[in-house]
N, C-alpha and C positions, 0 to 999 in steps of 0.2 A: 449108854445105849438107850436109856429111857428118854433122855433129852432128844435124841434123834427121832424116836418114835413119836413123841409129842409134837416135834417140829413137822414131821411128815404128816401127822394127823391134821395139824393146823393148816398146812399147805393144801391138803386134799379138801378140807372143809371150805377153805376160801375159794378153791376151784369150783366146788359144788355150788357155793353161794353165788359166784359169778355166773355160772351156768344157769342157775335158777333165775337170777336177776335178768339175764339176757333173754331167756325164754319168756319170762313174764312181760318184759318190754316188747319183745317181738309179737306177742299175742295182741297187746294193745295197739301197737303200730299197724299190724297187718289188718286189723278190723277197719281202721280209718283209711288206710291205703286202698284196700279193696273196694270199700264203699265209694271213696273219692274217684278212683279210676273208673268204676262202673258208671257212676253218674256222668263223669266227664265224657267217656266214650259214647254212652247212650244218647247224650244230648248233643254230641258232635262238637264238643269244645276243642280248641286248639291244644296241642300237647302241653304247652307251658301253663295254660289255664287249668288243665286237668292236674298237673303236678302241684300247682298252688293249692287247689281244692283238696287233693289227696294229702298233702303235707299238713294243712290246717286240721283236717279230720283225723290224721294220724296223731297229732298232739292231743286233740280233744279226747280221742278214745284211749290213748296211752295214759293220759292223766286220770281218766275215769277208772280204768282198770286198776290203777295203783291207789286211787283214793278210796274206792269202795271197801277194801278190807280194813282200812284205817277207820272208816266210819262204823263199820261193823264191830270194831274193837273199842268203840265208844270215844274215839278221838274227835274233838270238836271240828266242825267242817273247815273253818279257816286255818286251824292248826294243821289239819290233814292236808289241805291244799298247799299250804306253805311247805310242808315236808316233801310232798310229791314234786312240787316245782323245783326245789333244790336237788332232790334225789334223782329225778328221772330226765331232766331236760337235756343233759349232754348225751345220754344214751339214745333218747328219742331222736334228737337232732342227727346223730351219727347214722342211725338206722334209716331215717327218712331221706337223707342225702343219698346214701348208697342205694336204697330201694328205687328211688326215682331215677337216679343215674342209670342203673341197669335197665329199667323200663324204657328209658329214652334211647338207650343204645341198641336194644334188640329191635331189629327192623319189624315194623308193623305192630309191636306190642301195644302201643298207645292208640291204635286204630281198631282193635278187636274188642268184641264184647265177651261176656262170661261164657258164651257157648263155643268160643273158638279155642282150639288147642294151643295156638301161639300165645294167647293171653296167659293160660295156665302154666305153660312151660316157662315163659318169661317171668311170671309171678313167682314160681318156685325158685328160679335162679336169683331173682332180685331179693327175695326174703332170705335165702341161704347166704347171699353176699352181705346183706344187712346184719345177719347174725355174726358172721365171721369178723366184720369190722367192729361191731359193738361189744363183742366178748372181751377183748383186751381193754377197752374203755371201762367196762364195768369192773373188771378185775383190778385195774389201776385205782379206780375210785374206792372200791372196797378195801384195798390195802391201806388206804389213807383214812378209813373211817367215814367215807363220804358215799354218795350214790345210794344204792339200795340198803347200805348199812344203816342209814338214817331211819329207815322205816322197818327194818328187820325185826326189831323188838316188839312191834305191834302185830306181827303176823303169826303169833303163837296163841 
């Protein structure tokens, strides 16, 4: 019976860790996506140009959000950056693809600025979709000691 409880506890903690990793990644991605789409729509960029800008900023902000705690934990900058690139790239890529796909599929989402309800409704939908597709990616990586597991030891 004890083995079952320990296994159940490990299963729950890995689920919580995957949830935490996915929410952490979503925060970083959302910052870049929102800034990129805001700039692109405000300046009247074509949707594909806005998507490229938002994706680039998503990676920059995602990596920054992940690197900062490592630097605070006294990990050397290049080592922190290397860990984050290996740990977060697949999760950020998954989120960015899904986020931008939804934004492109919602009619008018890429033509609205921050004051328009269509923008915010499509943004909520796109970030929810990004979370849903990235969670199993993060869970898979964590089970194999990869992804967020590589940086987890420095977050305490």
